[in-house]
TORSELO-420590 format. One record per residue (C-alpha): x, y, z. Coordinates in steps of 0.02 Angstrom, whole numbers, plus 50000, padded with zeros to 5 digits. Last residue first. Layout:
! TORSELO-420590
XYZ
...
***
This chain:
! TORSELO-420590
490724966351747
489124973051697
487694969051760
486434955351645
486684941851778
485964950951908
484504957051807
483964937351763
484524931751976
483194944351999
482114940451863
482054921651942
481594926052104
480404937652084
479664924651955
479604912752089
478774925852222
477424929852095
476864910952072
476564906652227
475234922652254
474454919352098
474314900452152
473274905052310
472314917952217
471794904252097
472134904651891
471464908351734
469694906251780
469644919751912
470214921252089
470914936052157
472624942752213
473354953152346
475174951352315
476114959852481
476354941952558
476794932752392
478394947352356
478774947852526
478924929652515
480004930852355
481264941252424
481774930652574
481744916352464
482914926252366
484024934152521
484184914052574
484674907452404
485844919852397
485614938052311
487674941852365
486694951552497
486714969852569
485174973552475
484064959052416
482834956852565
482484974552571
481994974552364
480614963852418
479874973952558
480024989152450
478474980852347
478224992752227
476424986052155
475564986352006
473684989752009
472094982452061
473264967652148
474004953352081
474284954851885
475754965651914
476954965752049
478784975352064
480414972852137
481694989952168
483394984752220
484984995352295
486834988152339
486744968052301
488484960852349
489164953852199
490824960552251
491214973152096
489504980652161
487704976452136
486264987452071
484724977252061
483044979551954
481704966651966
480094965551866
478794953351918
477024946451822
475684936351839
473974930451743
474654940751621
474034943151461
473824930751306
474704935351139
476254923851183
475144909951199
474424898551337
474304899051510
475254916651549
476724919751665
477624934951650
479544940251674
480634958051667
482384961051709
483634974051770
485114982051778
486374993251861
488344989951875
488435007951858
486905021051897
485145019351796
484835031251675
483155039051722
481735036451654
480485050951610
478895047751517
478295061551433
476575070951386
474995062251464
473755073651454
472435084351585
471155091651541
469985079751644
470955072451778
472385063051771
472725051251927
472435033951854
470865020851814
470755005051733
470784993651884
471405005852008
472705021652080
473905021451908
475165036151922
475805031752100
476875019152052
477185026551881
477835042351998
477245059151978
477895075051903
476615089251857
476325104651746
475305118651742
473455121151785
472595117651611
473455101151586
474945092951585
475715076551647
477645069351644
477545052851725
479215045851800
480035032251789
481075023351940
481735006651821
481014996151963
479245005751907
479555006851712
479704986451709
477924984851796
477074994651701
477754988351575
476654973051549
474774981151606
474104965251704
473374977751815
472674987251708
472915006151671
472525008351518
473605027251541
475065015651541
474765002451408
474505019851294
475915028351353
476985013051294
476255014051141
475184999151035
474925005050848
476554992950747
476584980250924
474844974750859
475374968450702
476804958450778
475464950550909
475114961251074
476344966651199
477574956051281
478874967851175
478504983551271
479014969351443
480604965951325
481204983651337
480774989051508
481734971151547
483294978251430
483264993451494
484984999251465
485904990151342
483744989551268
483775008651255
485225011551135
484874994451037
482895001850993
482244989050888
481004987951048
480445007151054
479825006250857
478844992250887
478244993651049
477515012350948
477895027651017
476385037851052
477075039451273
478775051151195
480045043051307
481305055651383
482745042351433
484195047651572
485085059651629
486315061851498
485055060551360
484185047551240
482735051451164
481435041951106
480015048850990
478185046350952
477355063651092
479055073151028
478135086050912
476205084250898
475465074150752
475315059750847
473945063950991
472575057550908
471075067151006
469455054450993
468005065151038
466355054451107
464815055751038
463415048351139
461865035051044
462825019951172
462435002151100
463895002251028
465135004651197
465704987651191
466484995351011
467255009351098
468204999851219
468814988551071
469285004350997
470305012151129
471364998351177
472304997351004
472045015150979
473975021150969
473695037851064
472245043351026
471625053551185
469835051251235
468575066251269
466845063651345
465895079851261
465635097751252
466665099651425
468045105151358
469785100051446
470315086451322
470135098451165
470755113451236
472525100151320
472815095351152
472745112251081
474165116951233
475035100551199
475165107150998
474875099450821
473095093350883
472265078050777
470525079550807
468965066150769
467345065450825
466435050250849
464635044950863
464375027850949
462855017550889
***
């Protein structure tokens, strides 16, 4: 069976040093809901693994609103995050996405940073973070760097972090006035299923209802969540009429590169992602404050 060595550092520096040590493979323990399943799948291995629990590090489980934006500790649980009315007021789609992860019990443990770092193509929070222009603050032995969320995930279950690096913070900038977002997913069965298709949209409207800015991201239809600038361009400068929505949907479907599996065919996913982009756009627009 897998032998687990547990460490709970109280500083970023100590965590980085533990992760950089080559003595044994190391994993960050944030919520642990994915990590424990992955470890159990390795039950036949005699390899020792290090679990670095980062929840005792100051700031890793907090969410602070500043004039510049939301400073989100990657270990904050989904239950804590979705309970914050001040965050919901600015990022309703992101809060909705976090609230879709697992059951009530899972919500108490699962973290937004874990959902991001696990880097599943079907992760709900990733498209929602992308449309809100979120950035990852990564710290390692060589210092600190920032990466946009759309560039953070590099493939199925992989991201841009190297050995010895740690996700320190997720920064979500404050939306400009008259901006809101929405996230929708399609699932075949229960609310505890994973997305067959996901779509996030953020729009900024002027006083007349014309779209001045937009971001569109799609999930579960490619090896990683995608930012679709062509879909956003179809919305900008329009009143979000039927023609603009159809053009945005077509752009999202064209950008999708899904696979066929027992949960849906590639053709079906390409169609549904366009439908969700249309619906999410209208929901986001309806949320823009008059």
